[in-house]
PDB file as gemmi writes it, atoms N, CA and C in Angstrom:
CRYST1    1.000    1.000    1.000  90.00  90.00  90.00 P 1                      
ATOM      1  N   MET A   1       0.840  -1.175   0.007  1.00  0.00           N  
ATOM      2  CA  MET A   1      -0.043   0.064  -0.034  1.00  0.00           C  
ATOM      3  C   MET A   1       0.827   1.240   0.076  1.00  0.00           C  
ATOM      4  N   ASN A   2       2.100   1.193  -0.043  1.00  0.00           N  
ATOM      5  CA  ASN A   2       2.986   2.477  -0.021  1.00  0.00           C  
ATOM      6  C   ASN A   2       3.297   2.914  -1.327  1.00  0.00           C  
ATOM      7  N   GLU A   3       2.293   3.455  -2.094  1.00  0.00           N  
ATOM      8  CA  GLU A   3       2.601   3.913  -3.456  1.00  0.00           C  
ATOM      9  C   GLU A   3       3.177   5.386  -3.340  1.00  0.00           C  
ATOM     10  N   TYR A   4       2.918   6.181  -2.320  1.00  0.00           N  
ATOM     11  CA  TYR A   4       3.403   7.483  -2.152  1.00  0.00           C  
ATOM     12  C   TYR A   4       4.086   7.587  -0.756  1.00  0.00           C  
ATOM     13  N   THR A   5       5.201   8.372  -0.662  1.00  0.00           N  
ATOM     14  CA  THR A   5       5.923   8.533   0.553  1.00  0.00           C  
ATOM     15  C   THR A   5       5.860  10.009   0.902  1.00  0.00           C  
ATOM     16  N   GLU A   6       5.530  10.955  -0.224  1.00  0.00           N  
ATOM     17  CA  GLU A   6       5.301  12.382   0.064  1.00  0.00           C  
ATOM     18  C   GLU A   6       4.389  12.912  -0.958  1.00  0.00           C  
ATOM     19  N   CYS A   7       3.807  14.036  -0.709  1.00  0.00           N  
ATOM     20  CA  CYS A   7       2.908  14.721  -1.524  1.00  0.00           C  
ATOM     21  C   CYS A   7       3.533  15.210  -2.792  1.00  0.00           C  
ATOM     22  N   PRO A   8       3.094  14.815  -4.057  1.00  0.00           N  
ATOM     23  CA  PRO A   8       3.823  15.361  -5.228  1.00  0.00           C  
ATOM     24  C   PRO A   8       3.497  16.733  -5.560  1.00  0.00           C  
ATOM     25  N   LYS A   9       2.483  17.222  -4.905  1.00  0.00           N  
ATOM     26  CA  LYS A   9       2.110  18.710  -5.153  1.00  0.00           C  
ATOM     27  C   LYS A   9       2.891  19.574  -4.361  1.00  0.00           C  
ATOM     28  N   CYS A  10       3.124  19.251  -3.022  1.00  0.00           N  
ATOM     29  CA  CYS A  10       3.859  20.246  -2.159  1.00  0.00           C  
ATOM     30  C   CYS A  10       4.998  19.744  -1.462  1.00  0.00           C  
ATOM     31  N   GLY A  11       5.258  18.393  -1.626  1.00  0.00           N  
ATOM     32  CA  GLY A  11       6.487  17.839  -0.945  1.00  0.00           C  
ATOM     33  C   GLY A  11       6.317  17.351   0.402  1.00  0.00           C  
ATOM     34  N   ASN A  12       5.115  17.544   0.926  1.00  0.00           N  
ATOM     35  CA  ASN A  12       4.931  17.207   2.409  1.00  0.00           C  
ATOM     36  C   ASN A  12       5.168  15.742   2.548  1.00  0.00           C  
ATOM     37  N   ASP A  13       5.890  15.372   3.586  1.00  0.00           N  
ATOM     38  CA  ASP A  13       6.082  13.836   3.866  1.00  0.00           C  
ATOM     39  C   ASP A  13       5.140  13.343   4.873  1.00  0.00           C  
ATOM     40  N   SER A  14       4.124  14.094   5.424  1.00  0.00           N  
ATOM     41  CA  SER A  14       3.074  13.662   6.417  1.00  0.00           C  
ATOM     42  C   SER A  14       1.873  13.570   5.784  1.00  0.00           C  
ATOM     43  N   ILE A  15       1.847  12.732   4.747  1.00  0.00           N  
ATOM     44  CA  ILE A  15       0.471  12.445   4.098  1.00  0.00           C  
ATOM     45  C   ILE A  15      -0.258  11.411   4.868  1.00  0.00           C  
ATOM     46  N   LYS A  16      -1.608  11.300   4.712  1.00  0.00           N  
ATOM     47  CA  LYS A  16      -2.462  10.392   5.294  1.00  0.00           C  
ATOM     48  C   LYS A  16      -2.925   9.223   4.387  1.00  0.00           C  
ATOM     49  N   LEU A  17      -2.974   8.060   4.982  1.00  0.00           N  
ATOM     50  CA  LEU A  17      -3.552   6.897   4.088  1.00  0.00           C  
ATOM     51  C   LEU A  17      -4.967   6.811   4.529  1.00  0.00           C  
ATOM     52  N   SER A  18      -5.961   6.950   3.603  1.00  0.00           N  
ATOM     53  CA  SER A  18      -7.448   6.760   3.890  1.00  0.00           C  
ATOM     54  C   SER A  18      -7.800   5.482   3.383  1.00  0.00           C  
ATOM     55  N   THR A  19      -8.350   4.585   4.187  1.00  0.00           N  
ATOM     56  CA  THR A  19      -8.816   3.287   3.763  1.00  0.00           C  
ATOM     57  C   THR A  19     -10.368   3.014   3.757  1.00  0.00           C  
ATOM     58  N   ASN A  20     -10.854   2.187   2.898  1.00  0.00           N  
ATOM     59  CA  ASN A  20     -12.163   1.672   3.042  1.00  0.00           C  
ATOM     60  C   ASN A  20     -12.011   0.085   3.224  1.00  0.00           C  
ATOM     61  N   GLU A  21     -12.551  -0.272   4.497  1.00  0.00           N  
ATOM     62  CA  GLU A  21     -12.336  -1.628   4.910  1.00  0.00           C  
ATOM     63  C   GLU A  21     -13.714  -2.387   5.224  1.00  0.00           C  
ATOM     64  N   ALA A  22     -13.629  -3.740   4.825  1.00  0.00           N  
ATOM     65  CA  ALA A  22     -14.815  -4.443   5.069  1.00  0.00           C  
ATOM     66  C   ALA A  22     -14.807  -5.330   6.474  1.00  0.00           C  
ATOM     67  N   TRP A  23     -15.939  -5.116   7.132  1.00  0.00           N  
ATOM     68  CA  TRP A  23     -15.967  -5.801   8.395  1.00  0.00           C  
ATOM     69  C   TRP A  23     -17.194  -6.671   8.467  1.00  0.00           C  
ATOM     70  N   GLY A  24     -17.107  -7.770   9.162  1.00  0.00           N  
ATOM     71  CA  GLY A  24     -18.313  -8.576   9.453  1.00  0.00           C  
ATOM     72  C   GLY A  24     -18.709  -8.377  10.938  1.00  0.00           C  
ATOM     73  N   VAL A  25     -19.865  -7.948  11.152  1.00  0.00           N  
ATOM     74  CA  VAL A  25     -20.322  -7.756  12.581  1.00  0.00           C  
ATOM     75  C   VAL A  25     -21.608  -8.497  12.939  1.00  0.00           C  
ATOM     76  N   ASP A  26     -21.595  -9.085  14.152  1.00  0.00           N  
ATOM     77  CA  ASP A  26     -22.615  -9.753  14.650  1.00  0.00           C  
ATOM     78  C   ASP A  26     -23.300  -9.016  15.839  1.00  0.00           C  
ATOM     79  N   TYR A  27     -24.555  -8.722  15.669  1.00  0.00           N  
ATOM     80  CA  TYR A  27     -25.370  -7.853  16.814  1.00  0.00           C  
ATOM     81  C   TYR A  27     -26.192  -8.719  17.350  1.00  0.00           C  
ATOM     82  N   SER A  28     -26.521  -8.532  18.815  1.00  0.00           N  
ATOM     83  CA  SER A  28     -27.518  -9.164  19.494  1.00  0.00           C  
ATOM     84  C   SER A  28     -28.871  -8.442  19.041  1.00  0.00           C  
ATOM     85  N   VAL A  29     -29.823  -9.154  18.613  1.00  0.00           N  
ATOM     86  CA  VAL A  29     -31.150  -8.597  18.255  1.00  0.00           C  
ATOM     87  C   VAL A  29     -31.906  -8.111  19.587  1.00  0.00           C  
ATOM     88  N   LYS A  30     -31.667  -8.690  20.694  1.00  0.00           N  
ATOM     89  CA  LYS A  30     -32.313  -8.400  21.982  1.00  0.00           C  
ATOM     90  C   LYS A  30     -31.723  -7.124  22.549  1.00  0.00           C  
ATOM     91  N   THR A  31     -30.438  -7.032  22.664  1.00  0.00           N  
ATOM     92  CA  THR A  31     -29.884  -5.899  23.281  1.00  0.00           C  
ATOM     93  C   THR A  31     -29.187  -4.761  22.319  1.00  0.00           C  
ATOM     94  N   GLY A  32     -29.017  -5.242  20.998  1.00  0.00           N  
ATOM     95  CA  GLY A  32     -28.360  -4.290  20.084  1.00  0.00           C  
ATOM     96  C   GLY A  32     -26.821  -4.124  20.310  1.00  0.00           C  
ATOM     97  N   LYS A  33     -26.236  -4.926  21.208  1.00  0.00           N  
ATOM     98  CA  LYS A  33     -24.841  -4.894  21.426  1.00  0.00           C  
ATOM     99  C   LYS A  33     -24.011  -5.514  20.424  1.00  0.00           C  
ATOM    100  N   CYS A  34     -22.776  -5.132  20.156  1.00  0.00           N  
ATOM    101  CA  CYS A  34     -21.869  -5.863  19.163  1.00  0.00           C  
ATOM    102  C   CYS A  34     -21.341  -7.104  19.899  1.00  0.00           C  
ATOM    103  N   LEU A  35     -21.639  -8.375  19.292  1.00  0.00           N  
ATOM    104  CA  LEU A  35     -21.056  -9.501  19.944  1.00  0.00           C  
ATOM    105  C   LEU A  35     -19.861  -9.963  19.358  1.00  0.00           C  
ATOM    106  N   LYS A  36     -19.613  -9.705  17.994  1.00  0.00           N  
ATOM    107  CA  LYS A  36     -18.363 -10.142  17.365  1.00  0.00           C  
ATOM    108  C   LYS A  36     -18.158  -9.240  16.209  1.00  0.00           C  
ATOM    109  N   LYS A  37     -16.796  -8.909  16.039  1.00  0.00           N  
ATOM    110  CA  LYS A  37     -16.394  -8.123  14.796  1.00  0.00           C  
ATOM    111  C   LYS A  37     -15.278  -8.751  14.135  1.00  0.00           C  
ATOM    112  N   THR A  38     -15.508  -9.009  12.873  1.00  0.00           N  
ATOM    113  CA  THR A  38     -14.343  -9.742  12.165  1.00  0.00           C  
ATOM    114  C   THR A  38     -14.022  -8.860  10.948  1.00  0.00           C  
ATOM    115  N   TYR A  39     -12.608  -8.671  10.876  1.00  0.00           N  
ATOM    116  CA  TYR A  39     -12.052  -7.870   9.745  1.00  0.00           C  
ATOM    117  C   TYR A  39     -12.071  -8.872   8.661  1.00  0.00           C  
ATOM    118  N   LEU A  40     -12.516  -8.304   7.526  1.00  0.00           N  
ATOM    119  CA  LEU A  40     -12.561  -9.109   6.161  1.00  0.00           C  
ATOM    120  C   LEU A  40     -11.459  -8.680   5.228  1.00  0.00           C  
ATOM    121  N   GLU A  41     -11.412  -7.409   4.902  1.00  0.00           N  
ATOM    122  CA  GLU A  41     -10.396  -6.959   3.971  1.00  0.00           C  
ATOM    123  C   GLU A  41     -10.386  -5.485   3.642  1.00  0.00           C  
ATOM    124  N   CYS A  42      -9.342  -5.043   3.152  1.00  0.00           N  
ATOM    125  CA  CYS A  42      -9.237  -3.599   2.841  1.00  0.00           C  
ATOM    126  C   CYS A  42      -9.548  -3.524   1.294  1.00  0.00           C  
ATOM    127  N   THR A  43     -10.679  -2.941   1.044  1.00  0.00           N  
ATOM    128  CA  THR A  43     -11.203  -2.850  -0.140  1.00  0.00           C  
ATOM    129  C   THR A  43     -10.775  -1.671  -1.208  1.00  0.00           C  
ATOM    130  N   ALA A  44     -10.318  -0.587  -0.608  1.00  0.00           N  
ATOM    131  CA  ALA A  44      -9.864   0.437  -1.475  1.00  0.00           C  
ATOM    132  C   ALA A  44      -9.079   1.518  -0.501  1.00  0.00           C  
ATOM    133  N   TRP A  45      -8.132   2.267  -1.068  1.00  0.00           N  
ATOM    134  CA  TRP A  45      -7.283   3.186  -0.340  1.00  0.00           C  
ATOM    135  C   TRP A  45      -6.921   4.375  -1.276  1.00  0.00           C  
ATOM    136  N   HIS A  46      -6.702   5.532  -0.604  1.00  0.00           N  
ATOM    137  CA  HIS A  46      -5.983   6.631  -1.258  1.00  0.00           C  
ATOM    138  C   HIS A  46      -5.407   7.419  -0.266  1.00  0.00           C  
ATOM    139  N   TYR A  47      -4.427   8.340  -0.914  1.00  0.00           N  
ATOM    140  CA  TYR A  47      -3.596   9.178   0.034  1.00  0.00           C  
ATOM    141  C   TYR A  47      -4.157  10.725  -0.094  1.00  0.00           C  
ATOM    142  N   VAL A  48      -3.992  11.295   1.194  1.00  0.00           N  
ATOM    143  CA  VAL A  48      -4.561  12.647   1.198  1.00  0.00           C  
ATOM    144  C   VAL A  48      -3.388  13.625   1.916  1.00  0.00           C  
ATOM    145  N   CYS A  49      -3.298  14.683   1.398  1.00  0.00           N  
ATOM    146  CA  CYS A  49      -2.439  15.719   1.998  1.00  0.00           C  
ATOM    147  C   CYS A  49      -3.255  16.867   2.531  1.00  0.00           C  
ATOM    148  N   LYS A  50      -2.670  17.693   3.408  1.00  0.00           N  
ATOM    149  CA  LYS A  50      -3.256  18.788   3.939  1.00  0.00           C  
ATOM    150  C   LYS A  50      -3.368  20.059   2.927  1.00  0.00           C  
ATOM    151  N   CYS A  51      -2.514  20.009   1.925  1.00  0.00           N  
ATOM    152  CA  CYS A  51      -2.493  21.009   0.880  1.00  0.00           C  
ATOM    153  C   CYS A  51      -3.886  20.846  -0.023  1.00  0.00           C  
ATOM    154  N   GLY A  52      -4.525  19.766   0.081  1.00  0.00           N  
ATOM    155  CA  GLY A  52      -5.752  19.498  -0.768  1.00  0.00           C  
ATOM    156  C   GLY A  52      -5.471  18.366  -1.815  1.00  0.00           C  
ATOM    157  N   TRP A  53      -4.318  17.894  -1.994  1.00  0.00           N  
ATOM    158  CA  TRP A  53      -4.040  16.898  -2.919  1.00  0.00           C  
ATOM    159  C   TRP A  53      -4.712  15.494  -2.444  1.00  0.00           C  
ATOM    160  N   ILE A  54      -5.327  14.764  -3.442  1.00  0.00           N  
ATOM    161  CA  ILE A  54      -5.808  13.463  -3.089  1.00  0.00           C  
ATOM    162  C   ILE A  54      -5.306  12.528  -4.265  1.00  0.00           C  
ATOM    163  N   SER A  55      -4.720  11.410  -3.871  1.00  0.00           N  
ATOM    164  CA  SER A  55      -4.298  10.458  -4.961  1.00  0.00           C  
ATOM    165  C   SER A  55      -5.515   9.838  -5.591  1.00  0.00           C  
ATOM    166  N   GLU A  56      -5.222   9.146  -6.792  1.00  0.00           N  
ATOM    167  CA  GLU A  56      -6.205   8.221  -7.183  1.00  0.00           C  
ATOM    168  C   GLU A  56      -6.513   7.133  -6.347  1.00  0.00           C  
ATOM    169  N   SER A  57      -7.648   6.448  -6.480  1.00  0.00           N  
ATOM    170  CA  SER A  57      -7.889   5.446  -5.522  1.00  0.00           C  
ATOM    171  C   SER A  57      -7.292   4.084  -6.018  1.00  0.00           C  
ATOM    172  N   PHE A  58      -6.917   3.219  -5.051  1.00  0.00           N  
ATOM    173  CA  PHE A  58      -6.241   2.063  -5.422  1.00  0.00           C  
ATOM    174  C   PHE A  58      -7.328   0.967  -4.740  1.00  0.00           C  
ATOM    175  N   THR A  59      -7.345  -0.250  -5.615  1.00  0.00           N  
ATOM    176  CA  THR A  59      -8.151  -1.257  -5.041  1.00  0.00           C  
ATOM    177  C   THR A  59      -7.457  -2.657  -5.220  1.00  0.00           C  
ATOM    178  N   GLN A  60      -7.850  -3.585  -4.497  1.00  0.00           N  
ATOM    179  CA  GLN A  60      -7.154  -4.944  -4.584  1.00  0.00           C  
ATOM    180  C   GLN A  60      -7.555  -5.639  -5.711  1.00  0.00           C  
TER     181      GLN A  60                                                      
END                                                                             
């Protein structure tokens, strides 16, 4: 997932990685509480800089 190490627009090396992740969650119908949370996969991600630059989206 490390396509960028710095912002190509301003050179900032403190860019953020924003991800969309898939989770499987089981809830109790009676109480509404989360009983089990299972990580499934990272479906897409992109990089963001505070100067406003946003990379293209990457998928698996």
